[in-house]
N, C-alpha and C positions, 0 to 999 in steps of 0.2 A: 504494500500500500504506500509506503514511504517513497518507493521508486516512482510510482504513478504520480504522486504529488510533485516530486522533483522534476519529472518530465513536463508536467503541466506548467510549472513555474518557468522552466526553460523555454517552453513553447510561447508562453505569454510574453516573456522578456524578449524573445526573438521577434514576435509580432510588433512590439513597441519599438524595438531598435530599427526594424526595417521600414517602419512607417514614418520615420522622421520624428516629429514632435509628439504626436498623439495617434491613437488608434482611430481608424475610420469606423463608422457605424457597422459596415459590413464585416470588418475584421473582428470587431467586438462580438457580433452575432455568431460568427464562425467559431470563435474561441469559446463562447458560451455553449454552443452546440457540442463542441468537443468535450467540454467538461461534463455535460449531461451524458454523452455517450460513454465516457470513461467511468462515470458513476454506475451506469447500467451494467457495464462489463464487470466492474468490481463487485457489484451486488450479485451478478450471476455466478461469480466464483464462490460466493458465500452459500449458494443454494446446495452445493455438494456437502456442506458441513452440517453438523447436528448440534443440538443443545446450546450451551452457552458460547461455544466456539463460533457458532453461526451468528449469535447475537453480537458478539464482539466484532466479528468481521463486518457485519452490517453497520455497526456504529462507526467503525473505521472508514468504511466506504462513504457513509453520509458525512462524516466529519471532514474527510478529504475534499468532498464536493463543496461543502460550505467554505472551507479555507480557499479552495481554488476560485470560487465565485467572488469571495472578498478580495483576493489578490487581483483578479481580473478587473473588478470595479476600481480598485486603487490604481491600476495601470491605465484604465480608460479615463477616469476622472481623478487625477492625482490631487490629493488634499490630505491635510493632517487628520481629518475626521475619518477618511477611508483607510488611511494607514493604521489608525487605531482599531478600526473594525477588523482588519486582518489579524492583528494581535489578539483581539477579543475572540474572533472565530477560532483561531488556533488553540487558545486556552480552553474554550468551551468544548472543542472537539476532543482534546486530550482528556479533559475531565469526564466526558461521556464514556469514552473508551475505558478509562481507569475504573469508573463506577461499575461498568458492565463486567469487567474482569473480577470485581469483588463478589459477584453473584456466585462464583464457584466456591466461595468460602461460606462458613457458617459460624454462628455464635460470635464470640468476642473478636475472632480473627477477621470476620467480615466487617464488624463495626470499626475496628482499627483501620482496615483497608479503606473503608469509605471516608473516615476522618482524614487519613493521609492524602487521599485523592482530593478531598475538599481543600486541605491545606495547600496542596500544589496548585490547585485552581485559583485560590485566593491570591497566592504569590504571583502567579502568571498575570492575573488581571491587574494587580497592583503595580507590577513592573510595567505593564502597558500604560497605566495612568502616569507613571513617572516619566516614561519615554515621551508620552504626549506632552507633558508639561515642559520637558527639555526641548521639544521640537518647536515650541511656540516662538514666533519671531520676536526679536528684541525691541525693535522700533524705538530705540532710545531709552526705554524704561528697563534698563538692565537690572536694577535693584528689584523692581517688581517681579521680573522673571525669576530671579534668584530666589525670591521669597516664595513664589508659586512652586518652584521646583523643590525647595526645602520642605514646604508644607506637604507636597505630594509624596516625598520620600518618607516623611514622618508618618503620614497616614498609612502608607504602604507597609512600613515597618511594624506599626501597631496592628494592623489587620493580619499581617503574616504571623506575627507572634501569637495573636489570639488563636488563629487557626491551628498553628503548630502545637500550642498548648493543649487544645482540645484533643488533638491526635495523641499526644503524649499521655494525657490523662486517661484516654480510652485504653491505651496499652496497659496502664496500671490496673484497670478493672479485671484483668486476668489474675491478679494477685489477691492476697487477703492478709488481714491483720497488719502487723508492723511493717511488713515488706510493702504492702500497698500504701500505707501512710507515708513511708519514706519515699516511695516512688512519686506520689502526688506532691509531696513537699519539694522534691528535686525538680519536678516539672514546673512548679510555681516559681522556684528560684531561677531556673534556666530561662524561662520565658517571661519573667518579670510580671507575674500575675498576682 
């Protein structure tokens, strides 16, 4: 699946490079049709699988399609907003696949897996917000931009710490007694909660 996404990114980049400054409407439509065809082909490969492996495969195919469409849109109409949407689509796709992989597990292992997937998702989305703040044009207000970037980084760090703490706390639930208490206390100290 990763290979298909890389090929799509190269194809889109090639279209942009050969078209001069921007894609024409026809190039955009052709690239969009290729993305849909690639999705259908990837989904067809999933049909031979069974159980959760099939579900994971389908989530990967759908995620790759969403990321490819976001990348296409960012190349067709370049903007800071569309670039952010690419990062967001990638984070969401990875999260959906990670969540689906957790379905193979049960009990506390499944809960831990889901919390870790959520922590990775939060971190990826917060990193995208920081990148978006850093990409803002300075237009003479450099101090204001630095303040926005610093605020975005602080918010990202806090949200990431909270999500990672929840995952660490969930890992502690497999323990009992003093070991669990120590584990929770260590998690609180490590993630400043």
